[in-house]
N, C-alpha and C positions, 0 to 999 in steps of 0.2 A: 508485606501488606496483606491484610485479611480481606475476606469477601466484602464486608460492609464498607471498609475504607476504599477498596477499588471501585465498588458500585457508586460510591459518592463521587469519586473522581470522574466516572463516566457520566454521572448526572451533571456534574460541573461542565463537562464538555458538551453535553446535550443541550444545555441552556443556550449557548450561542447558536447552535443549529436551529433551535426553535425561534430564536430572535431573527435569524436569517430568513426562515420560512415566513414569519409575520412581515418582515421588512419587504419581502418580495410581493406579498399580497397587498401591501400599502403603496407599492410603486417605488420604493427606495432602492431596491435591488432587482436584478434581472437583465435579460437581453445583452446588449453590447457592454454594459458596465460589468456584468458578471464575467464575460469573456475577457475583458481587459484586465480585471482584477486577478483572474485565474492565471493569465500569462505573467503578471507581475509576481505572483507568489511562486509559480513554478520556475521562472527564469531568474529571479532576483532574490526574494526574501528567503525562500527555502534553501537555496545554495549557501546563503550567508549563515543560516542556522546550522547547516551541516559543517561549514568550515570552522566555526568557532566551537564545535563540539570537542575539539582537542585542547582548547584553551583552559589553563588553570586547573587541569586535572592530572592526577597521577596516571601515566599511561601504562596499559598492561603490556606484558612481554610480547615480542613479535610472534613467538610461536603460538600464543593464545589468539592473536588476531588472525593469523593465517588459518588456524583451526576453525575459527568462527566462519571465515570465508568458505572453507571447504565443506563444512557441515551445512551451511546455508545453501550452497550449490547442490549438495546431495538432497536436501529437503525439497528444493524446487523440482528436481528430477522426479522425486516421488509424487509431488503434487501434480505434475504434468501427466504422469502415468495414470493416476486416479482420474484426472480430468478427461483423458482420452477414452477411458473404459466406461465410466458411469453414464454419460449421455446415451450411449448405445444400449445399455441395459434399460434405460428409461424409454427407449424407442423415440427419442426426441427428434422431431423433424429438423430443427435448427441445432444440430448436435455441436457444431463448432462454437456457437455463441454460449451454450451451456458449459462447454469445455473451458472457455475463457473465464466464465463466472467462477468455476471451481478452482482453477489454477492460480489466478492472479488477484491479489488483494491490493487495496489502496495503501501501499506501504509508504508513500511520500506525503501526499496531501493530508491524510488522516493518520497514517502510521507514526510519523515522527511526533506529532503532538500527543497522541495517545500513549506511546511508549515512554515519552518524557514524563507524562503525568503519572503513569502507573508504576514505572520502574525507577524514575529519577533521571536527572539530567545526564548522568553518565551513559544511559542507554542510547542517547542520540549518536554518540561515537560508534557504538557497537552496531546500531541499526544502519548507519551510513555504510558500513562495510558489509553487513549482511545483505543489504539491498542491491549490491553490485550484480549478482546473478539475475535479479529481477529485471534490471534495466536491459540486460542482454537477451533474456528469454522472452520477455513480454513484447519486445519489438521485433522478434523473429518468429518463434513458435507461436506466440500469442496472436500475431497478425495472421499467420498461416491457418490457425484454428478457424478464424472467421472467414478469411478470403478464399482459402484453398490455394493450390498452386496456380499462379498466374500464367498467362501465355508466355512461353520462354522458359518455363520450368523452374527447377530449384535454384539454378544459378542466378536468374533474374530476381527471384524472391530474396536471396541472400544479399544481393547488391542493394535492393530497396531497403532491407533491414539495416544494413550498415549505415545508410544515410540517416536513418531515424535514430540510430544508436547513440550518437554523440549528443548529449544534452547537458545543460548546466548542472543538473543534479548528479549525473554520472561523473562529470569532470570534478565536481566538488568532492564526491565520495572517494575518487581515486587520489585526489590531493590529500585528503584527510588520512587515507590509508598510508600514503607515502610518508607524511609528517609523523604519524604515530609509529611507524616502523623505525624511523631514524631518531625519534625522541623529541621532536619539536612540539612544544605545548604552550607557547607564548607568542602572540602576535603584537604585543604592546598596544599602543593607541589605536592601531588599525583594527585589532581584534575587538576593542571596545565599540568602535563604529560599526563593525559588521554585526556585533551582538545586538545593537540597537535596532538594526534593520531586520535581523532574524527574528526578533521578538514579535514582529508584526505577523509572522507566519501563522501561528495558531489561531488567533481570533479571526483573521481574514479567511483562512481555509474553512473554518467551521461555519462562518456566516455564508460563504459561497455554497457549502454543502447544503445548508438549510434552504437557500434560495433555489438551488437546483431541484430539490425534492418538491418544491411548490409548483413545478412545471407539470407534474404528473397527477393523474386522477387516481386517488387511493383505490377506488373500486377496480379499476383496470389493472393496477399493480398487484392486487391481492387475489386475482382470479385464476392463476396458473399453478397447478400442483407441482409441475416440474421445477418451477422457480423455487419452490419451498425446499425441494430435495437438494437442488444445486446449492442453495444458500446454506442449508444445514451442513453439507460437505465443506463448503468454503469456510464457515465460521467454527465448526466443531470437528467434523470428520477428518479433514487433512491435518489440522493442528494436533489432534489426538494421535494420529498415525505417526507424526514426526516426534511427538513426545515419547511414545513407546519405543520408537526405533533409535532415536539419537541420545536418549538420556544416559546411556552407558558410555557414550563417547565424549560428551561435552566436559571440558576441563573445569568449568565453573557453572554455578546455577544461573548467573547472568547470561552467559552464552546461550544456554538452553532456553531461558525465558525469552530472550530477544528473538530467537529463531521461531519458537512456537507461537508467541503472541504476535509476531510479525505476520505469520501465516493466518492469524485469526482476524485480520482486518476485513472490513467490508469490500465489496467488489470494486476493482479498479475502473476508473471512469474512462480510461483510454479505449476500453472495449467498445464503448458507444461510438467513439471517433472512428474506429476501424470499421464498424458496421456502416456508418454513413459514408465513409470513404469508398467502400466496395459495393455499395448498394444493397446491403444485406438488411434483414429485419432486425432492428435494434431493440425491439420490445423485450426479448428474453434478458438481455443485459440490463436494461432499465429496471425490469422487475426484480432481478437479482440485486441490483444496487439499492433499490428502494427498501426491499425486505431486509437486506443485510445491515444497512445503516441503523435501522430501528432495533433489530434483533441484537446487534452487537453491544448495545447498552447493557444487556443481560449476559450475553455469552462471553464477552471479554473478561468481566470479573470472575466468571466461572472458570475460564481457562487460566486466569492469573492465580486463582486458588489452587488449581491442580499443579501448576508448575512451581 
């Protein structure tokens, strides 16, 4: 898929975001409704979308899937290293928040719909497996980036991370990995039902994204130069590093594309939740999320053209 085709796909995805923004301003979205709809997507419809990603498709060899998982984990390790170094070079006072912005993209809420649109439905299966390291690292290292070590030290932090680790998306991804490894790709009528529920994910996620952006003042979101640097690293810097480093190891172009484009997603929203949970300033994460959502309409097609 060329740049123009990918850009048009991103514009197609941007339209529901714009509609969500307008709907928020008109009072149809926002507040408790957004919160309830987000929980529905994260806990119900997105796991259904992940589960049916194996249905009706020719499954890749087990060695290919395991390589995908290993390369994705290596990619996240590199992203975390960049994220720990860059904010200190920027002399950022909230270095942990900027580290989170750089290291963790929205691979679920936005990632699955975007990868499906840009790379095709087969990418959902690959993305579900590639995202497994994200679930583990974002709930452990990601949380520690923002909170620092709590009283009780590393052991207490790891216990708290383990409690947050188990989520419907992670469980669905592990199930998909297991089914793909043993060659199960047909759920019968159950799969049809799950597919109908999963189809709700993309429009709902994009509408919520637009509604969330309507909560922020554009002037306030655009006034911090460090947020621009962190956003550039999130959308372009880290993906280019992974592309240059992993391209010689990926068995297929789809593996490389899923890993690189998965790392090119806008900032993950759970960083805001961590800031609120630990009483930290959430503005850097909000600024990064605001900038990255809009900038990704251009940067994702550019990255897709490269990979």
